[in-house]
C-alpha positions as CSV (number, residue, x, y, z in Angstrom):
1,M,-52.8,341.9,196.9
2,N,-56.1,341.9,198.9
3,V,-57.6,338.4,198.3
4,T,-61.1,339.5,199.3
5,V,-61.1,342.3,196.8
6,Y,-59.6,340.0,194.2
7,L,-62.3,337.4,194.7
8,T,-65.0,340.2,194.5
9,G,-63.6,341.3,191.2
10,L,-63.6,337.7,189.9
11,G,-67.2,337.2,191.0
12,V,-68.5,340.5,189.6
13,S,-66.8,339.9,186.2
14,L,-68.2,336.3,186.0
15,S,-71.7,337.5,186.8
16,L,-71.5,340.0,183.9
17,I,-69.9,337.8,181.4
18,L,-72.1,334.7,181.9
19,A,-75.0,336.4,180.0
20,I,-75.5,335.0,176.5
21,G,-74.2,337.6,174.0
22,A,-72.6,338.0,170.6
23,Q,-69.1,337.3,171.8
24,N,-70.0,334.3,173.8
25,A,-72.0,332.8,171.0
26,F,-69.1,333.2,168.6
27,V,-66.6,331.5,171.1
28,L,-69.1,328.6,171.6
29,R,-69.4,328.1,167.8
30,Q,-65.7,328.1,167.3
31,G,-65.3,325.6,170.2
32,L,-67.9,323.3,168.7
33,R,-66.2,323.4,165.3
34,N,-62.7,323.2,166.8
35,E,-61.5,326.1,164.7
36,H,-58.8,328.5,166.0
37,V,-60.0,328.0,169.5
38,L,-56.8,329.1,171.2
39,A,-56.6,332.3,169.1
40,V,-60.2,333.2,169.7
41,C,-60.1,332.6,173.4
42,L,-56.9,334.7,173.7
43,A,-58.3,337.5,171.6
44,C,-61.5,337.7,173.8
45,A,-59.7,337.4,177.1
46,L,-56.9,339.9,176.2
47,S,-59.5,342.4,174.9
48,D,-61.4,342.1,178.1
49,A,-58.1,342.6,180.1
50,V,-57.3,345.8,178.2
51,L,-60.8,347.2,178.7
52,I,-61.0,346.2,182.4
53,A,-57.6,347.9,183.0
54,L,-58.9,351.0,181.2
55,G,-62.1,351.0,183.3
56,V,-60.3,350.4,186.6
57,S,-57.6,353.1,186.0
58,S,-59.4,355.7,184.0
59,F,-63.2,355.4,184.5
60,R,-63.8,359.0,185.7
61,Q,-61.9,360.5,182.7
62,I,-63.6,358.2,180.2
63,S,-67.1,359.0,181.4
64,E,-66.6,362.6,180.5
65,L,-66.3,361.6,176.8
66,S,-69.5,359.5,176.8
67,P,-71.7,362.1,175.2
68,W,-70.2,361.4,171.8
69,I,-68.8,357.9,172.4
70,D,-72.2,356.4,173.3
71,P,-74.2,357.1,170.0
72,V,-71.2,356.2,167.8
73,M,-70.6,352.8,169.5
74,R,-74.3,352.1,169.7
75,Y,-75.1,352.5,166.0
76,A,-71.9,350.9,164.7
77,G,-72.4,348.0,167.0
78,A,-76.1,347.6,165.9
79,A,-75.1,347.6,162.2
80,F,-72.4,345.0,162.7
81,L,-74.6,342.7,164.8
82,F,-77.5,342.9,162.3
83,W,-75.1,341.8,159.5
84,Y,-73.6,339.0,161.6
85,G,-77.2,337.8,162.5
86,A,-78.1,337.7,158.8
87,K,-74.9,335.7,158.2
88,S,-75.9,333.2,160.9
89,L,-79.4,332.9,159.6
90,H,-78.0,332.1,156.1
91,A,-75.8,329.4,157.7
92,A,-78.9,327.9,159.4
93,L,-80.6,327.5,156.0
94,R,-77.6,325.9,154.2
95,S,-77.3,322.3,153.2
96,N,-76.9,319.6,155.9
97,E,-73.3,318.8,155.0
98,A,-72.0,322.3,155.7
99,L,-73.5,322.2,159.2
100,V,-71.8,319.0,160.5
101,T,-68.8,319.5,162.7
102,G,-65.6,319.2,160.7
103,D,-67.3,319.4,157.3
104,G,-66.9,322.3,155.0
105,E,-64.0,324.7,154.6
106,A,-62.9,326.4,157.8
107,A,-62.6,330.1,157.9
108,G,-58.9,331.3,157.9
109,L,-57.3,332.6,161.1
110,R,-57.2,336.2,159.9
111,Q,-60.9,336.2,159.0
112,T,-61.8,334.5,162.2
113,L,-59.9,337.0,164.4
114,I,-61.3,340.0,162.5
115,T,-64.8,338.7,163.2
116,C,-64.0,338.0,166.8
117,L,-62.4,341.4,167.4
118,A,-65.3,343.1,165.7
119,L,-67.8,341.3,167.9
120,T,-65.8,342.4,170.9
121,W,-64.8,346.0,170.1
122,L,-67.9,347.1,168.2
123,N,-70.3,345.8,170.9
124,P,-71.2,348.7,173.3
125,H,-72.3,346.2,175.9
126,V,-68.7,345.1,176.3
127,Y,-67.7,348.6,177.2
128,L,-70.7,348.9,179.6
129,D,-69.7,345.7,181.4
130,T,-65.9,346.1,181.4
131,V,-65.2,349.9,181.4
132,V,-68.3,351.3,183.0
133,L,-69.6,348.7,185.5
134,V,-66.3,347.1,186.5
135,G,-64.7,350.6,186.6
136,T,-67.5,352.0,188.7
137,I,-67.5,349.1,191.2
138,S,-63.7,349.2,191.5
139,T,-64.0,352.7,193.0
140,Q,-65.6,351.1,196.0
141,F,-62.1,349.7,197.0
142,P,-59.8,352.8,197.1
143,G,-56.2,351.7,197.0
144,F,-57.1,348.2,196.0
145,E,-58.4,348.8,192.4
146,P,-55.6,346.7,190.9
147,A,-56.6,343.7,192.9
148,F,-60.2,344.1,191.9
149,G,-59.1,344.5,188.2
150,A,-56.9,341.4,188.5
151,G,-59.8,339.3,189.7
152,A,-62.0,340.6,186.9
153,V,-59.3,339.8,184.3
154,T,-58.9,336.3,185.8
155,A,-62.6,335.7,185.4
156,S,-62.5,336.6,181.7
157,F,-59.6,334.1,181.0
158,L,-61.4,331.3,183.0
159,F,-64.7,331.9,181.2
160,F,-63.5,332.2,177.6
161,F,-61.1,329.2,177.8
162,G,-63.7,327.2,179.7
163,L,-66.3,328.0,177.1
164,G,-64.1,327.5,174.0
165,Y,-62.5,324.2,175.1
166,G,-65.5,322.9,177.1
167,A,-67.6,323.0,174.0
168,R,-66.0,319.7,172.9
169,W,-68.4,317.9,175.3
170,L,-71.3,319.2,173.3
171,R,-70.0,318.0,169.9
172,P,-71.9,314.6,169.9
173,F,-75.1,316.6,170.2
174,F,-74.1,319.1,167.5
175,A,-73.1,316.3,165.1
176,K,-76.8,316.4,164.1
177,P,-77.4,318.9,161.3
178,S,-80.7,319.9,162.9
179,A,-78.8,321.0,166.1
180,W,-76.4,323.1,164.1
181,R,-79.3,324.8,162.3
182,A,-80.9,325.5,165.7
183,L,-77.7,326.9,167.1
184,E,-77.1,329.2,164.0
185,A,-80.8,330.4,164.2
186,A,-80.4,331.1,167.9
187,I,-77.2,333.1,167.3
188,A,-79.0,335.1,164.6
189,A,-81.9,335.8,166.9
190,T,-79.5,336.8,169.7
191,M,-77.6,339.2,167.4
192,W,-80.7,340.8,166.1
193,M,-82.3,341.3,169.5
194,I,-79.1,343.0,170.8
195,A,-78.9,345.1,167.6
196,A,-82.5,346.2,168.0
197,R,-81.9,347.2,171.7
198,L,-78.9,349.2,170.7
199,A,-80.6,351.0,167.8
200,L,-83.7,351.8,169.8
201,S,-82.1,352.7,173.1
202,T,-81.8,356.4,174.0
C-alpha cells in the first residue's frame, strides 16, 4: 500500500466529513445521550465505507446514471430532512425533564438505526462527498485507488467513533435543559437549511 496515497485519502475524507450536517448532528446527539452509540457509529462508518468503495471502484459508470439519480435523491432527501428538522424543533420545545441527559424513554435500537440509516442514505450530500468527490479524486492516483479508498474509510471510522464517544466530555454542559433546547433547535435549523438547499438547487 502506498502510504502517501493512503494519508491523502484520509486527509481528503476528514476535510469533507468535518462539516456540520444531518448525520454528524445525529451522532453527536446519540453520544450526548449515551444511546446506542456503538451501533450508530458502526452504521455511519460502514455506510461510508460502502459508498467510498463504490465511488473509488465505479465512479465513471455511476456518473452516467446521474441524470435520474440526482433529482430523486435531492427531493427525497429534502423531504426527510424537513421532517426530521420539525421533530427536532418539537423536542426543543418540550418540557425540561425530557431534555436532561438520561431522562425520558430512550428510542429503541431498531428505530434509532432506521433514523440513522435514513439520515445517511437519503442525504444526497453523502453521495456527493463519498461517491462523487472521493471517487473523482481517487482517479488522480491510477493503480493506487484502493490505498486512497482505504485512507478515506479510515477517516470515517476515526471521525464517527471520535464524535460519538467523545461527546461524553460535553455531557456536563448539556445537563442543563437550556443547552439541550439550544442543541435541538440548532439541529432543526441545520436540517431545514440543508433541505432548502436541496429542494431549490438545480
